[in-house]
VEXDREN-2710 file (C-alpha; in Angstrom, 1 decimal):
% VEXDREN-2710
k/r/px/py/pz
1/MET/20.1/-17.5/-2.0
2/THR/21.2/-14.2/-0.4
3/SER/24.5/-14.2/1.6
4/ILE/24.9/-12.3/4.8
5/LYS/27.4/-10.0/3.1
6/GLU/24.7/-8.9/0.7
7/LEU/22.3/-7.8/3.4
8/THR/22.1/-4.1/4.2
9/ASN/22.2/-2.9/7.8
10/PHE/18.9/-1.9/9.2
11/ASP/18.8/1.8/10.1
12/MET/15.8/2.8/12.2
13/ALA/16.3/6.5/11.4
14/GLU/15.4/5.7/7.7
15/GLN/12.0/4.4/8.8
16/LEU/11.1/7.6/10.7
17/ARG/9.8/9.7/7.8
18/THR/6.8/11.5/9.3
19/ASP/5.7/12.9/12.6
20/GLU/3.2/10.0/12.8
21/ASP/6.0/7.5/12.4
22/ILE/8.0/9.2/15.2
23/ALA/4.9/9.5/17.5
24/ALA/4.1/5.8/17.0
25/TYR/7.7/4.8/17.7
26/LEU/8.0/7.0/20.8
27/SER/4.7/5.7/22.1
28/MET/5.8/2.1/21.8
29/VAL/9.1/2.8/23.5
30/LEU/7.5/4.8/26.3
31/GLU/4.9/2.1/26.8
32/ASP/7.8/-0.4/27.5
33/GLY/9.2/1.9/30.1
34/ASP/12.8/1.2/29.4
35/THR/14.9/4.4/29.9
36/ASP/17.8/3.1/27.9
37/GLU/15.5/2.3/25.0
38/LEU/14.0/5.8/25.2
39/ILE/17.4/7.4/24.9
40/HIS/18.3/5.1/22.0
41/ALA/15.0/6.0/20.3
42/LEU/15.7/9.7/20.7
43/GLY/19.0/9.1/19.0
44/HIS/17.4/7.5/16.0
45/ILE/14.8/10.3/15.8
46/ALA/17.5/13.0/16.1
47/LYS/19.5/11.3/13.3
48/ALA/16.3/11.1/11.2
49/ARG/15.6/14.8/11.7
50/GLY/19.3/15.9/11.6
51/MET/21.5/16.2/14.7
52/THR/22.6/19.7/13.8
53/GLN/19.1/21.0/13.6
54/ILE/18.0/19.2/16.8
55/ALA/21.0/20.6/18.6
56/LYS/20.2/24.1/17.4
57/ASP/16.4/23.9/18.2
58/SER/17.0/22.4/21.6
59/GLY/19.7/24.8/22.6
60/LEU/22.2/22.0/23.2
61/GLY/25.6/21.8/21.6
62/ARG/25.9/19.2/18.9
63/GLU/28.6/17.3/20.8
64/SER/26.5/17.5/24.0
65/LEU/23.5/16.1/22.1
66/TYR/25.6/13.2/20.7
67/LYS/26.9/12.4/24.2
68/ALA/23.4/12.6/25.7
69/LEU/21.9/10.2/23.2
70/ARG/24.7/7.7/22.9
71/SER/24.3/4.2/24.3
72/GLY/24.8/3.9/28.0
73/SER/24.4/7.7/28.7
74/ARG/22.2/9.0/31.5
75/PRO/21.0/12.4/30.3
76/GLN/19.1/14.7/32.7
77/PHE/15.4/14.8/32.3
78/ASP/15.7/18.4/31.2
79/THR/17.8/17.3/28.2
80/ILE/15.2/14.7/27.2
81/VAL/12.4/17.4/27.4
82/LYS/14.5/19.8/25.3
83/VAL/15.0/17.2/22.6
84/LEU/11.3/16.3/22.6
85/LYS/10.3/19.9/22.4
86/SER/12.7/20.5/19.5
87/LEU/11.0/17.7/17.7
88/ASN/7.6/19.3/18.5
89/PHE/6.6/16.5/20.9
90/ASP/5.5/16.6/24.5
91/LEU/5.2/13.9/27.2
92/LYS/1.6/13.3/28.2
93/THR/0.3/11.3/31.2
94/VAL/-2.6/8.9/31.0
95/ILE/-4.5/7.1/33.7
96/HIS/-3.9/3.3/33.8
97/THR/-7.0/1.3/34.0
98/GLN/-7.1/-1.4/36.7
99/LYS/-6.8/-5.0/35.5
END
């Protein structure tokens, strides 16, 4: 039997190995429509890709990026777009079908 002490902590960033993994993860989070979860997801993705590189590619300071993606933060939409673009992703709209 495995004890709780022997279990390793789950780190979502370790699961985000490819662009396809990231795209699927972002799609699921965006579909749920939870802003806090989107910010949390972007934090996982930035960690997976390297915070320093994302900060450099987005034009944000590293500390600013950490602050923007921490739990409970409310980054500006422009910041979210910059992070997504630095990851080579864009937001896309789709038409919802009537149920």
